[in-house]
C-alpha positions as CSV (number, residue, x, y, z in Angstrom):
1,M,10.2,-208.2,17.5
2,S,14.0,-206.2,16.7
3,K,15.5,-206.5,13.6
4,R,17.6,-209.7,12.2
5,K,21.8,-208.9,12.0
6,I,23.7,-209.2,9.1
7,L,25.9,-209.9,8.1
8,I,28.1,-208.2,5.0
9,A,32.0,-209.5,4.4
10,D,32.9,-207.5,1.2
11,D,35.9,-205.6,0.6
12,E,33.8,-203.1,-2.4
13,F,32.5,-200.7,-0.1
14,Y,30.2,-199.7,-3.5
15,I,28.8,-203.5,-3.1
16,R,28.3,-202.7,0.6
17,E,26.6,-200.3,0.4
18,L,24.0,-200.8,-2.1
19,V,23.0,-204.0,0.2
20,K,23.1,-201.6,2.9
21,D,20.9,-199.8,1.0
22,A,18.3,-202.3,-0.7
23,L,18.0,-204.2,3.2
24,S,18.8,-201.6,6.0
25,S,15.7,-200.5,6.0
26,N,14.2,-204.4,7.7
27,Y,17.4,-205.8,8.9
28,I,20.2,-204.7,10.7
29,I,23.1,-204.3,8.4
30,L,27.1,-205.0,10.1
31,E,29.7,-204.4,7.9
32,A,33.3,-206.5,6.8
33,S,36.1,-205.3,4.1
34,D,38.0,-208.4,5.0
35,G,37.5,-212.1,6.0
36,E,39.4,-211.4,9.5
37,E,36.7,-208.6,10.2
38,A,34.1,-211.2,9.0
39,I,35.3,-213.8,11.3
40,D,35.0,-211.1,14.9
41,A,31.5,-209.6,13.6
42,A,30.1,-212.7,13.3
43,R,31.1,-213.9,16.1
44,K,31.0,-211.1,18.1
45,E,27.0,-210.0,17.0
46,K,25.9,-213.6,16.1
47,P,23.9,-212.8,12.6
48,S,21.1,-213.9,11.0
49,L,22.6,-214.3,7.4
50,I,26.1,-213.3,6.3
51,L,26.4,-212.5,2.8
52,M,30.2,-213.5,2.1
53,D,32.7,-212.3,-1.2
54,I,34.7,-215.0,-2.3
55,M,37.6,-212.9,-3.0
56,L,38.4,-210.8,0.5
57,P,41.6,-209.5,1.7
58,K,44.2,-210.6,5.1
59,L,41.9,-214.3,4.9
60,D,39.1,-215.3,2.0
61,G,35.8,-215.7,2.2
62,I,35.8,-219.2,1.7
63,G,38.4,-219.8,4.1
64,A,36.3,-217.1,6.1
65,C,33.1,-220.1,6.2
66,Y,35.1,-222.5,6.8
67,I,36.2,-221.5,10.1
68,L,32.6,-220.4,11.2
69,K,31.3,-223.6,10.2
70,S,33.8,-225.5,12.0
71,E,33.2,-223.5,14.9
72,V,29.8,-224.5,17.2
73,A,29.2,-221.3,18.3
74,T,28.4,-219.7,14.6
75,K,28.3,-222.9,12.9
76,R,24.4,-222.5,12.3
77,I,24.6,-219.2,10.8
78,P,23.7,-219.1,7.4
79,I,26.2,-218.5,4.8
80,I,25.9,-217.2,1.8
81,M,29.1,-217.3,-0.3
82,V,28.6,-214.0,-3.5
83,S,30.8,-213.6,-6.4
84,V,31.7,-212.4,-9.8
85,R,32.3,-216.5,-10.3
86,T,29.6,-218.2,-12.4
87,D,31.4,-221.8,-12.5
88,K,29.9,-224.5,-11.3
89,L,32.8,-226.3,-9.3
90,D,33.0,-222.6,-7.8
91,Q,30.0,-222.7,-6.1
92,E,30.8,-226.9,-5.2
93,Y,33.8,-225.4,-3.4
94,C,32.2,-223.4,-1.4
95,K,29.4,-225.5,-1.1
96,S,32.2,-228.2,0.6
97,M,33.6,-226.1,3.0
98,G,30.3,-225.1,4.5
99,S,28.6,-221.8,2.4
100,D,24.6,-222.5,2.7
101,G,24.0,-220.9,-0.4
102,Y,25.5,-218.5,-3.7
103,L,24.8,-215.8,-5.2
104,T,26.9,-214.7,-8.2
105,K,27.3,-211.0,-8.9
106,P,25.8,-208.6,-10.0
107,F,22.2,-209.6,-8.9
108,S,19.0,-207.4,-9.1
109,F,17.9,-206.8,-6.0
110,E,15.1,-208.8,-6.4
111,A,17.2,-212.1,-6.5
112,L,18.9,-210.5,-3.1
113,L,15.9,-210.2,-1.5
114,E,14.9,-213.8,-2.4
115,T,18.3,-215.0,-1.2
116,V,18.4,-213.4,2.2
117,K,14.1,-214.4,2.6
118,R,15.2,-218.0,1.6
119,F,17.7,-218.2,4.7
120,I,16.7,-216.0,7.5
């Protein structure tokens, strides 16, 4: 059985590297540094999960999430929004735009693995 793909959409290289280091032994890791790259990668690669930062250049993560959830080819891909924002209103807004979950930065290795396992 081939490894499942996870798309990490974050403009911070350090965050992408941390997540890649944590998950690359079990998953194929795809990367995007802005919202437009995330949409392109999701359309092309059809990952099993997307971890998307809210604050992305060119197109923010919420906008990218909304677009992906509006398209037939990508709407079933679980999208977990990742942010330093802890406000419940932010989480509810992300959910209303189609996100499937929310992970607050900084997150532990265990929280990351638990979230990934829950949605894959």
